[in-house]
C-alpha positions as CSV (number, residue, x, y, z in Angstrom):
1,X,52.6,209.5,99.7
2,X,50.8,208.0,102.5
3,X,52.0,208.3,105.6
4,X,51.6,205.4,108.3
5,X,48.9,206.5,111.0
6,X,50.0,204.2,114.2
7,X,46.9,203.8,117.4
8,X,48.0,203.4,120.5
9,X,45.9,201.2,122.9
10,X,45.1,202.2,126.1
11,X,48.1,203.0,128.0
12,X,49.7,200.7,130.7
13,X,49.4,201.3,134.7
14,X,52.3,202.9,135.2
15,X,54.4,200.7,137.3
16,X,54.2,198.5,135.0
17,X,56.0,200.8,132.7
18,X,59.0,202.1,134.9
19,X,61.5,200.1,136.0
20,X,62.8,201.3,140.1
21,X,65.2,204.1,139.7
22,X,68.8,202.3,140.5
23,X,72.0,204.9,141.7
24,X,74.2,206.2,138.6
25,X,77.4,205.3,138.3
26,X,78.3,208.6,139.5
27,X,76.4,207.9,142.8
28,X,72.9,208.1,143.5
29,X,71.4,210.5,141.5
30,X,68.4,213.1,143.6
31,X,65.0,211.5,144.6
32,X,63.2,211.4,141.8
33,X,59.1,212.3,141.6
34,X,58.0,210.1,139.1
35,X,55.9,212.1,137.0
36,X,53.4,208.2,136.9
37,X,53.2,209.4,140.3
38,X,51.2,212.2,139.8
39,X,50.0,211.1,137.2
40,X,49.6,208.3,136.6
41,X,48.7,208.3,132.9
42,X,51.0,210.4,131.6
43,X,54.6,209.2,132.6
44,X,53.8,206.3,129.5
45,X,52.5,208.3,126.9
46,X,55.6,210.7,127.4
47,X,57.8,208.0,126.7
48,X,55.4,207.2,123.5
49,X,55.5,210.5,122.0
50,X,59.4,210.2,122.7
51,X,59.7,207.1,121.0
52,X,58.1,207.7,117.9
53,X,60.7,211.1,117.4
54,X,63.4,208.4,118.6
55,X,62.4,205.2,116.7
56,X,59.5,205.9,114.9
57,X,56.9,203.8,117.1
58,X,54.9,204.4,119.7
59,X,56.2,200.2,121.3
60,X,58.8,201.8,122.8
61,X,59.4,198.8,124.8
62,X,60.2,196.9,121.6
63,X,63.6,199.3,121.6
64,X,65.7,197.4,124.1
65,X,67.3,195.2,121.8
66,X,68.0,197.7,118.6
67,X,71.4,199.4,117.3
68,X,72.9,200.6,114.9
69,X,74.9,203.8,113.6
70,X,72.4,206.8,112.0
71,X,75.2,208.5,111.0
72,X,74.8,211.1,113.0
73,X,78.4,211.6,114.7
74,X,77.6,210.2,117.6
75,X,78.7,206.4,116.9
76,X,76.0,203.7,117.7
77,X,72.9,204.8,118.7
78,X,70.5,201.8,120.4
79,X,68.2,201.1,123.4
80,X,65.0,202.8,124.2
81,X,65.9,206.7,123.8
82,X,69.2,206.4,121.9
83,X,72.0,205.3,124.5
84,X,74.8,206.6,122.4
85,X,78.8,205.2,122.1
86,X,79.9,208.7,121.4
87,X,78.8,210.5,123.7
88,X,78.8,208.2,127.2
89,X,75.8,207.3,128.4
90,X,75.8,203.6,126.5
91,X,78.8,203.3,128.6
92,X,77.0,204.4,131.7
93,X,74.1,201.3,130.4
94,X,76.9,198.5,130.1
95,X,78.5,199.6,133.3
96,X,75.2,199.1,135.4
97,X,74.1,195.9,133.5
98,X,77.9,194.7,134.7
99,X,77.0,195.9,138.6
100,X,73.7,193.7,138.1
101,X,75.2,191.3,136.2
102,X,79.0,190.5,135.8
103,X,80.9,188.5,133.4
104,X,77.6,189.4,131.3
105,X,78.6,189.3,127.6
106,X,78.8,193.3,126.9
107,X,81.0,193.6,130.0
108,X,84.3,192.7,127.7
109,X,82.9,195.7,125.5
110,X,83.7,198.2,128.2
111,X,87.5,199.6,127.6
112,X,86.5,199.6,123.6
113,X,83.6,202.2,125.2
114,X,85.2,204.2,127.0
115,X,88.0,204.4,124.6
116,X,85.6,205.8,121.8
117,X,83.7,208.1,123.9
118,X,83.8,212.1,122.2
119,X,83.9,210.2,118.6
120,X,81.9,208.3,116.2
121,X,84.5,205.4,116.2
122,X,83.4,201.7,116.3
123,X,86.7,200.6,117.3
124,X,86.7,197.7,118.9
125,X,83.2,197.4,118.8
126,X,81.5,196.4,115.5
127,X,79.3,193.7,114.8
128,X,80.4,191.2,117.8
129,X,78.9,194.9,119.6
130,X,75.9,195.0,118.6
131,X,75.1,191.6,118.1
132,X,75.6,191.0,122.1
133,X,73.5,194.1,122.2
134,X,70.4,192.5,121.1
135,X,71.3,189.3,122.7
136,X,70.9,191.2,126.2
137,X,68.1,192.9,125.8
138,X,66.9,189.3,126.5
139,X,67.8,189.9,130.0
140,X,65.5,191.6,132.7
141,X,69.2,193.1,133.8
142,X,70.0,195.1,130.9
143,X,66.5,195.8,130.7
144,X,66.7,197.7,133.9
145,X,69.8,198.9,133.4
146,X,68.3,200.7,131.0
147,X,65.3,201.9,132.1
148,X,67.4,203.1,135.0
149,X,69.6,205.0,132.6
150,X,67.1,207.0,131.2
151,X,65.2,207.7,134.5
152,X,68.6,208.7,136.1
153,X,69.9,210.9,133.7
154,X,67.3,212.3,131.5
155,X,63.4,211.3,133.0
156,X,63.8,212.3,136.3
157,X,65.7,215.6,136.0
158,X,63.4,217.1,133.4
159,X,60.4,216.3,135.6
160,X,62.4,217.7,138.9
161,X,63.3,220.8,136.0
162,X,59.5,221.0,135.3
163,X,57.8,221.1,138.3
164,X,60.2,223.9,139.9
165,X,59.3,225.8,136.6
166,X,55.6,225.3,137.5
167,X,55.0,223.4,134.7
168,X,52.2,221.1,134.0
169,X,52.1,217.2,132.0
170,X,52.3,218.6,129.0
171,X,55.9,221.2,129.6
172,X,57.1,217.6,131.0
173,X,56.8,216.0,128.1
174,X,58.6,219.1,126.3
175,X,61.5,218.8,128.9
176,X,62.1,215.3,128.6
177,X,62.2,214.9,125.4
178,X,64.6,217.9,124.3
179,X,67.0,216.1,127.4
180,X,66.6,212.6,125.7
181,X,68.2,214.4,121.8
182,X,69.9,217.4,123.2
183,X,71.1,216.4,127.2
184,X,71.9,218.2,130.2
185,X,74.7,220.5,128.9
186,X,76.3,221.6,125.8
187,X,79.3,220.6,124.2
188,X,81.2,222.0,120.5
189,X,78.8,222.2,118.0
190,X,75.8,221.1,120.0
191,X,73.1,222.7,122.0
192,X,72.0,221.6,125.5
193,X,69.0,221.5,127.3
194,X,70.3,224.1,129.9
195,X,70.9,226.5,127.4
196,X,67.7,226.0,125.4
197,X,66.1,226.7,129.4
198,X,68.1,229.9,129.6
199,X,66.9,231.5,126.2
200,X,63.4,231.0,126.6
201,X,63.4,231.7,129.9
202,X,65.1,235.5,128.7
203,X,62.2,235.9,126.4
204,X,59.1,234.6,128.8
205,X,58.9,234.2,132.2
206,X,58.4,230.8,133.8
207,X,54.9,230.2,135.2
208,X,56.4,229.9,138.9
209,X,57.9,232.8,137.9
210,X,54.3,234.6,137.2
211,X,54.5,234.6,133.3
212,X,51.5,232.5,130.9
213,X,52.1,228.7,130.6
214,X,51.5,228.3,126.8
215,X,54.0,231.4,126.3
216,X,56.5,230.1,128.0
217,X,56.3,226.8,126.1
218,X,56.1,228.5,122.7
219,X,59.4,230.3,123.8
220,X,61.2,227.1,124.9
221,X,60.3,226.0,122.0
222,X,61.2,228.6,119.5
223,X,64.6,228.4,121.6
224,X,64.5,224.6,121.2
225,X,64.5,224.9,117.3
226,X,67.2,227.8,116.8
227,X,69.5,224.7,118.7
228,X,68.7,222.0,116.7
229,X,69.0,224.6,113.6
230,X,73.0,223.8,115.0
231,X,73.0,220.5,114.3
232,X,72.7,218.7,110.8
233,X,71.2,215.4,112.0
234,X,68.4,217.1,114.0
235,X,67.3,219.8,110.8
236,X,64.3,218.0,110.3
237,X,62.0,220.0,113.3
238,X,58.8,217.9,113.0
239,X,59.1,216.2,116.3
240,X,58.7,219.9,117.4
241,X,56.3,221.4,114.6
242,X,53.7,219.0,114.3
243,X,53.6,217.1,117.6
244,X,54.5,219.3,120.8
245,X,53.5,222.7,119.3
246,X,50.3,221.3,118.1
247,X,49.8,220.4,121.9
248,X,50.4,223.7,123.5
249,X,48.4,225.3,120.4
250,X,45.8,223.3,121.4
251,X,45.5,224.2,125.1
252,X,46.8,220.8,126.2
253,X,48.7,221.3,128.8
254,X,47.7,218.2,130.4
255,X,48.4,216.2,127.8
256,X,44.0,215.7,128.0
257,X,43.4,213.0,124.5
258,X,42.1,212.2,122.1
259,X,46.2,213.6,121.5
260,X,47.0,213.6,117.3
261,X,50.6,214.0,116.1
262,X,53.4,213.3,113.2
263,X,56.7,213.2,113.2
264,X,59.0,212.6,110.6
265,X,55.7,212.3,108.4
266,X,54.4,209.7,110.0
267,X,51.0,209.8,112.0
268,X,50.3,208.9,115.1
269,X,47.4,209.1,118.1
270,X,45.9,208.6,121.3
271,X,42.2,208.1,121.7
272,X,41.8,207.6,125.1
273,X,43.7,206.9,128.5
């Protein structure tokens, strides 16, 4: 089968790609030094590479209206990084949107969203909800709500932890992708980011502790592959083995271009930027 090769245009400035960080529903998150503030070209690259795995597209900005049940036991998966009705982050997105735009068409689904957390159920949602989600994506306030949830729950914590561990742009991206797929903490039948990191640190020292960056990143990816093996929905490890592992092997710790990788059989490249 001939695989698609998707070519990325030079990245836009980070301020055009990232909405301002808003307060999380449980209270404001700690101040987050966005990846792009220190390395302007890296923030959009990280988001586009995660999108290649989550949405089979480098155009992460086109994913705001996306919503479907992909059969992974998490209910609906939707939006720019795959918020799920079964895990609660989709509920938080809609709560953010309700605060910014009271009375919006998604707000009436909040009781149903809260009720289905922890399950794959669609009770009280269905086509009326999926249609409302797709329509809401035309509203800048809804797109900003998705951006804010991504930054507060996934992007910001991943970057902060990577910086504490002494990792560069590649390590920050690797942590971010792990946060997106696994979440911070594990639940029954899943392994979370904290467990993956703990396993990696048992096998290799972080750069902040005097370790070799490539050796540590390989240990982290080994631990992540083991975590993915625990979940049938994540049995395809190409987003690690033919993407992130490639960058480590090539020594592109700063995500230096050109970058070429594959996810789920599709090939992508960033030639410059």
